Backbone as JSON, one array per atom type, in Angstrom:
{
  "sequence": "MPDCIFAPYFPPEEPQKFANVHKIFGASNVSKILNEVQPYQREDAVNSLAYEAEARIKDPVYGCVGAISVLQRQVLKLQKELDATNADLMMMVPNSSSSSSSAHLHHGGRNKMSSDDDGGDGGGSSHGLSFYYSSSANWNNDPSENGFPRGDL",
  "N": [[38.64, 185.1, 239.09], [39.9, 184.25, 242.06], [42.42, 184.11, 243.18], [44.0, 185.71, 241.82], [46.3, 188.36, 242.02], [46.23, 190.76, 240.84], [43.55, 191.36, 240.06], [41.77, 192.9, 242.04], [42.81, 195.4, 241.63], [43.06, 196.13, 238.92], [40.65, 196.74, 237.17], [38.24, 195.22, 234.76], [37.0, 197.21, 233.24], [38.89, 199.08, 232.85], [41.17, 198.48, 230.79], [43.38, 199.56, 229.69], [44.85, 200.6, 231.74], [46.13, 198.3, 233.04], [47.38, 197.41, 230.74], [49.26, 199.39, 230.11], [50.82, 199.35, 232.56], [51.89, 196.79, 232.51], [53.37, 196.93, 230.09], [55.38, 198.7, 230.83], [56.53, 197.93, 233.23], [56.3, 195.13, 233.45], [54.45, 192.14, 234.07], [55.3, 190.17, 235.88], [57.18, 191.7, 237.5], [55.46, 193.47, 238.57], [53.79, 191.9, 240.05], [55.6, 190.87, 242.01], [56.13, 193.21, 243.42], [53.48, 193.81, 244.41], [53.15, 191.7, 246.05], [55.13, 192.07, 247.89], [54.39, 194.42, 249.31], [52.28, 195.73, 252.01], [48.93, 194.63, 252.26], [47.08, 196.76, 252.58], [48.54, 198.82, 251.25], [48.56, 198.34, 248.73], [46.73, 199.31, 246.91], [47.49, 201.95, 246.54], [50.13, 201.53, 245.63], [49.69, 200.36, 243.14], [48.29, 202.51, 241.88], [50.28, 204.42, 241.81], [52.23, 203.07, 240.05], [50.62, 202.89, 237.81], [50.34, 205.5, 237.18], [53.03, 206.34, 236.8], [53.59, 204.62, 234.64], [51.95, 205.45, 232.65], [52.99, 208.19, 232.42], [55.47, 207.47, 231.52], [55.09, 206.31, 229.1], [54.08, 208.48, 227.7], [56.24, 210.16, 227.92], [59.1, 208.93, 227.36], [61.6, 209.31, 228.33], [61.93, 210.96, 230.51], [59.56, 210.52, 232.07], [57.3, 210.74, 234.78], [58.9, 212.61, 236.15], [59.65, 214.52, 234.3], [57.13, 215.82, 233.94], [56.64, 216.82, 236.47], [58.93, 218.62, 236.61], [58.16, 220.62, 234.71], [55.82, 221.53, 235.84], [57.11, 222.64, 238.14], [58.55, 224.64, 236.95], [56.41, 226.22, 236.02], [55.19, 226.98, 238.48], [57.28, 228.67, 239.48], [57.44, 230.73, 237.56], [54.79, 231.69, 237.76], [54.96, 232.62, 240.45], [56.91, 234.56, 240.32], [55.5, 236.45, 238.68], [53.38, 236.89, 240.38], [54.81, 238.16, 242.5], [55.72, 240.5, 241.05], [53.36, 241.74, 240.3], [52.31, 242.23, 242.85], [54.27, 244.05, 243.66], [53.66, 246.16, 241.85], [51.17, 246.73, 242.8], [51.53, 247.64, 245.24], [53.07, 250.04, 244.73], [50.93, 251.71, 243.86], [49.42, 252.15, 246.01], [48.42, 254.7, 248.09], [50.28, 256.48, 250.62], [48.97, 257.63, 252.84], [47.0, 256.87, 255.74], [44.46, 257.41, 255.84], [43.22, 256.66, 253.64], [40.88, 254.97, 251.54], [41.54, 252.7, 250.32], [43.85, 250.19, 251.04], [46.85, 248.55, 251.88], [47.55, 245.52, 253.64], [50.21, 243.95, 255.04], [51.49, 240.87, 256.17], [49.41, 239.84, 257.6], [47.86, 237.92, 259.79], [49.69, 235.87, 259.49], [49.76, 235.56, 256.77], [50.05, 237.12, 253.59], [48.21, 239.97, 252.63], [46.1, 241.65, 250.43], [43.68, 244.22, 250.29], [40.85, 245.68, 249.19], [38.71, 248.47, 249.63], [37.3, 250.06, 248.08], [35.7, 250.83, 244.95], [37.9, 250.42, 243.29], [38.08, 252.4, 241.18], [36.97, 251.56, 238.74], [34.43, 251.86, 238.4], [32.52, 249.92, 238.39], [32.42, 248.63, 240.8], [33.19, 246.0, 241.33], [35.21, 245.13, 242.91], [34.68, 245.61, 245.55], [35.2, 245.37, 248.87], [36.76, 243.09, 248.57], [39.14, 240.71, 249.15], [42.44, 239.54, 248.74], [44.41, 236.67, 249.38], [47.55, 235.19, 249.7], [50.35, 232.94, 249.83], [53.54, 233.53, 250.75], [55.43, 232.08, 251.94], [56.51, 229.87, 250.96], [59.4, 228.16, 250.09], [60.59, 228.2, 247.27], [62.77, 226.99, 244.77], [64.75, 229.22, 243.18], [66.34, 228.87, 241.01], [65.96, 227.04, 238.35], [68.03, 225.28, 237.2], [69.36, 224.15, 239.28], [67.79, 222.25, 240.44], [68.02, 219.63, 239.7], [66.4, 218.55, 237.67], [65.72, 218.32, 234.29], [66.51, 220.59, 231.73], [65.11, 223.0, 229.7], [62.27, 223.07, 227.39], [59.73, 220.7, 227.83]],
  "CA": [[39.89, 184.52, 239.64], [39.93, 184.78, 243.4], [43.76, 184.0, 243.59], [44.72, 186.75, 241.08], [46.6, 189.43, 242.77], [45.96, 191.97, 239.93], [42.15, 191.55, 239.86], [41.29, 193.93, 242.76], [43.43, 196.75, 241.32], [43.0, 196.38, 237.55], [39.29, 196.37, 236.69], [38.16, 194.96, 233.4], [36.59, 198.35, 232.53], [40.2, 199.86, 232.7], [42.18, 197.61, 230.27], [44.62, 200.28, 229.38], [45.58, 200.7, 232.94], [46.91, 197.03, 233.06], [48.28, 197.31, 229.5], [50.5, 200.28, 230.32], [51.71, 199.0, 233.63], [52.57, 195.56, 231.92], [54.29, 197.3, 229.15], [56.62, 199.42, 231.17], [57.15, 197.26, 234.32], [56.1, 193.63, 233.27], [53.56, 191.59, 234.97], [56.13, 189.52, 237.05], [57.71, 192.55, 238.48], [54.3, 194.13, 239.34], [53.23, 190.89, 241.0], [56.49, 190.89, 243.07], [55.96, 194.48, 244.2], [52.36, 193.68, 245.19], [53.28, 190.64, 247.1], [56.07, 192.64, 248.95], [53.89, 195.37, 250.13], [51.26, 195.22, 252.82], [47.63, 194.71, 251.48], [46.57, 198.22, 252.64], [49.38, 199.62, 250.45], [48.67, 197.8, 247.33], [46.02, 200.15, 245.87], [48.56, 203.14, 246.32], [51.26, 201.14, 244.79], [49.0, 200.2, 241.85], [48.02, 203.84, 241.33], [51.64, 205.0, 241.53], [52.72, 202.29, 239.01], [49.83, 203.25, 236.64], [50.6, 207.01, 236.82], [54.36, 206.35, 236.24], [53.67, 203.85, 233.35], [51.31, 206.46, 231.62], [53.94, 209.16, 232.07], [56.72, 206.74, 230.63], [54.6, 206.1, 227.66], [54.04, 209.82, 227.09], [57.56, 210.79, 227.83], [59.89, 207.73, 227.73], [62.98, 209.59, 228.78], [61.81, 211.7, 231.83], [58.37, 210.01, 232.74], [56.57, 211.65, 235.64], [59.77, 213.54, 236.56], [59.41, 215.52, 233.33], [55.85, 216.65, 234.29], [57.07, 217.63, 237.67], [59.73, 219.78, 236.11], [57.28, 221.48, 233.96], [55.03, 222.21, 236.94], [57.93, 223.52, 239.04], [58.76, 225.93, 236.18], [55.18, 227.11, 236.02], [55.06, 227.65, 239.69], [58.29, 229.64, 239.63], [56.98, 231.76, 236.57], [53.73, 232.38, 238.42], [55.39, 233.25, 241.66], [57.55, 235.83, 239.86], [54.43, 237.17, 238.08], [52.67, 237.37, 241.64], [55.66, 239.16, 243.08], [55.7, 241.71, 240.17], [52.07, 242.35, 240.41], [52.14, 242.86, 244.15], [55.03, 245.26, 243.78], [52.88, 247.13, 241.22], [50.01, 247.26, 243.67], [52.12, 248.48, 246.56], [53.29, 251.42, 244.36], [49.71, 252.4, 243.63], [48.63, 252.5, 247.33], [48.83, 255.97, 248.92], [50.91, 256.46, 252.07], [47.98, 257.96, 253.74], [46.3, 255.93, 256.43], [43.03, 257.66, 255.73], [42.83, 256.19, 252.28], [39.82, 253.91, 251.59], [42.16, 251.54, 249.83], [45.02, 250.06, 251.96], [47.53, 247.21, 251.8], [48.03, 245.08, 254.96], [51.09, 242.82, 254.95], [51.78, 239.96, 257.32], [48.12, 239.65, 258.35], [47.53, 236.43, 260.13], [50.71, 235.01, 258.84], [49.57, 235.55, 255.37], [50.05, 238.43, 252.88], [46.83, 240.27, 252.37], [45.79, 242.86, 249.77], [42.32, 244.37, 250.35], [40.39, 246.97, 248.67], [37.47, 248.72, 250.3], [36.44, 250.85, 247.33], [35.55, 250.18, 243.68], [39.07, 250.36, 242.44], [38.09, 253.24, 240.12], [36.5, 250.95, 237.43], [32.92, 252.35, 238.39], [31.7, 248.76, 238.47], [32.33, 248.12, 242.23], [33.42, 244.59, 241.37], [36.28, 244.69, 243.94], [34.23, 246.1, 246.79], [35.32, 244.55, 249.98], [37.48, 241.9, 248.16], [40.45, 240.51, 249.81], [43.2, 238.58, 248.04], [45.33, 236.06, 250.14], [48.59, 234.37, 249.01], [51.33, 232.56, 250.73], [54.87, 233.78, 250.23], [56.46, 231.52, 252.8], [57.2, 228.74, 250.27], [60.78, 228.27, 249.68], [60.87, 227.67, 245.9], [64.17, 227.04, 244.22], [64.62, 230.12, 242.06], [67.26, 228.53, 239.87], [65.66, 225.65, 237.88], [69.18, 224.64, 236.81], [69.83, 223.54, 240.42], [66.89, 221.34, 241.09], [68.29, 218.35, 239.25], [65.46, 218.22, 236.66], [66.09, 218.63, 233.01], [66.34, 221.96, 231.34], [64.39, 223.18, 228.28], [60.89, 222.65, 227.31], [59.54, 219.28, 227.73]],
  "C": [[40.13, 185.12, 241.06], [41.52, 184.77, 243.7], [44.74, 185.01, 242.69], [45.08, 188.08, 241.83], [46.34, 190.79, 242.06], [44.4, 192.32, 240.03], [41.46, 192.72, 240.71], [41.61, 195.42, 242.27], [43.34, 197.1, 239.85], [41.66, 195.9, 236.99], [39.12, 196.18, 235.26], [37.73, 196.19, 232.69], [37.75, 199.4, 232.31], [41.28, 199.06, 232.07], [43.48, 198.18, 230.04], [45.49, 200.47, 230.54], [46.77, 199.49, 233.14], [48.0, 197.04, 231.94], [49.5, 198.24, 229.69], [51.42, 199.87, 231.45], [52.59, 197.6, 233.14], [53.61, 195.91, 231.01], [55.6, 197.91, 229.7], [57.21, 198.57, 232.31], [57.19, 195.7, 234.23], [55.2, 193.14, 234.38], [54.18, 190.83, 236.1], [56.7, 190.5, 237.98], [56.68, 193.24, 239.33], [53.92, 193.15, 240.46], [54.26, 190.84, 242.17], [56.26, 192.06, 244.05], [54.66, 194.25, 245.04], [52.44, 192.6, 246.37], [54.24, 191.18, 248.22], [55.39, 193.77, 249.83], [52.54, 195.0, 250.93], [49.84, 195.42, 252.04], [47.05, 196.1, 251.51], [47.25, 199.21, 251.81], [49.18, 199.33, 248.99], [47.88, 198.71, 246.41], [46.96, 201.37, 245.46], [49.63, 202.75, 245.43], [50.89, 200.98, 243.34], [48.95, 201.52, 241.12], [49.26, 204.55, 240.97], [52.28, 204.3, 240.25], [51.93, 202.73, 237.69], [50.2, 204.65, 236.22], [51.96, 207.0, 236.12], [54.3, 205.67, 234.8], [53.03, 204.8, 232.34], [52.3, 207.49, 231.36], [55.11, 208.74, 231.26], [56.27, 206.67, 229.3], [54.54, 207.41, 226.83], [55.44, 210.4, 226.85], [58.66, 209.57, 228.38], [61.19, 208.1, 228.46], [62.81, 210.01, 230.32], [60.51, 210.99, 232.76], [57.7, 211.11, 233.62], [57.64, 212.88, 236.21], [59.85, 214.76, 235.51], [58.16, 216.45, 233.56], [56.02, 217.44, 235.52], [58.01, 218.77, 237.46], [59.04, 220.92, 235.55], [56.45, 222.34, 234.95], [55.74, 222.97, 237.74], [58.16, 224.82, 238.23], [57.68, 226.88, 236.16], [55.01, 227.81, 237.32], [56.03, 228.84, 239.94], [57.97, 230.93, 238.72], [55.86, 232.42, 237.31], [54.09, 233.08, 239.7], [56.11, 234.67, 241.3], [56.52, 236.96, 239.33], [53.65, 237.85, 239.34], [53.56, 238.46, 242.38], [55.59, 240.53, 242.36], [54.44, 242.41, 240.35], [51.84, 242.9, 241.75], [52.9, 244.08, 244.28], [54.38, 246.48, 243.12], [51.8, 247.72, 242.05], [50.53, 248.03, 244.78], [52.67, 249.9, 246.03], [52.1, 252.24, 243.93], [49.09, 252.66, 244.96], [49.28, 253.69, 247.84], [49.49, 255.71, 250.23], [50.0, 256.7, 253.06], [47.19, 256.76, 254.4], [44.74, 256.11, 256.41], [42.46, 257.26, 254.46], [41.8, 255.15, 252.44], [40.54, 252.67, 251.06], [43.45, 251.36, 250.54], [45.62, 248.72, 251.67], [47.93, 246.8, 253.16], [48.94, 243.94, 254.67], [51.33, 242.16, 256.12], [50.46, 239.94, 258.12], [47.83, 238.3, 258.58], [48.58, 235.51, 259.68], [50.72, 234.79, 257.4], [49.65, 236.94, 254.95], [48.58, 238.62, 252.56], [46.71, 241.54, 251.58], [44.15, 243.03, 249.78], [41.98, 245.66, 249.7], [39.01, 247.21, 249.11], [36.59, 249.81, 249.21], [36.4, 250.13, 245.92], [36.65, 250.07, 242.78], [39.09, 251.32, 241.21], [37.59, 252.81, 238.79], [35.01, 251.36, 237.42], [32.04, 251.11, 238.54], [31.52, 248.32, 239.91], [32.44, 246.73, 242.36], [34.44, 244.25, 242.47], [35.9, 245.24, 245.22], [34.3, 245.14, 247.8], [36.09, 243.22, 249.65], [38.74, 241.82, 248.71], [41.21, 239.3, 248.94], [44.3, 237.96, 249.06], [46.38, 235.18, 249.36], [49.65, 234.08, 250.02], [52.65, 232.81, 250.1], [55.97, 233.17, 251.01], [57.09, 230.34, 252.05], [58.58, 229.0, 249.84], [61.08, 227.62, 248.44], [62.25, 227.79, 245.47], [64.0, 228.0, 243.03], [65.53, 229.9, 240.99], [66.96, 227.18, 239.33], [66.9, 224.79, 237.43], [69.76, 223.77, 238.05], [68.99, 222.49, 241.03], [67.04, 219.86, 240.53], [67.3, 217.77, 238.25], [66.05, 218.75, 235.4], [65.73, 220.05, 232.55], [65.59, 222.0, 230.15], [62.95, 222.87, 228.47], [60.66, 221.18, 227.07], [58.06, 218.99, 227.23]]
}
């Protein structure tokens, strides 16, 4: 069907993709959307619609916003865990500058923890190992203020 606007974006080997989009948005609405966007934007539009349709089928109330909320809470939890671990590591680092283990903060715009010895485990697995992480991200520390639902989804 050369005139079918759906054909390039909904291949026959992915029937569930079209079924989900049709169920959530309706073929008429999707057709209108595809006709209103520029041809180079249509594939991205279809992929966005397909993602949201699948998310709405899995979670009819929140859709992809529920998934985003869960991921944001995971990021906050992991950031707190990373901060606590870094605080523990800083307490273990001796104040002497002649020590073979040292912590260097604000190295090249990033925080760096490096270990030049074997960490006392005898295995030497951390010899010369450096860990970089970014602490510049301004994450919302109060999930209740981000506009997303509370509780487990």
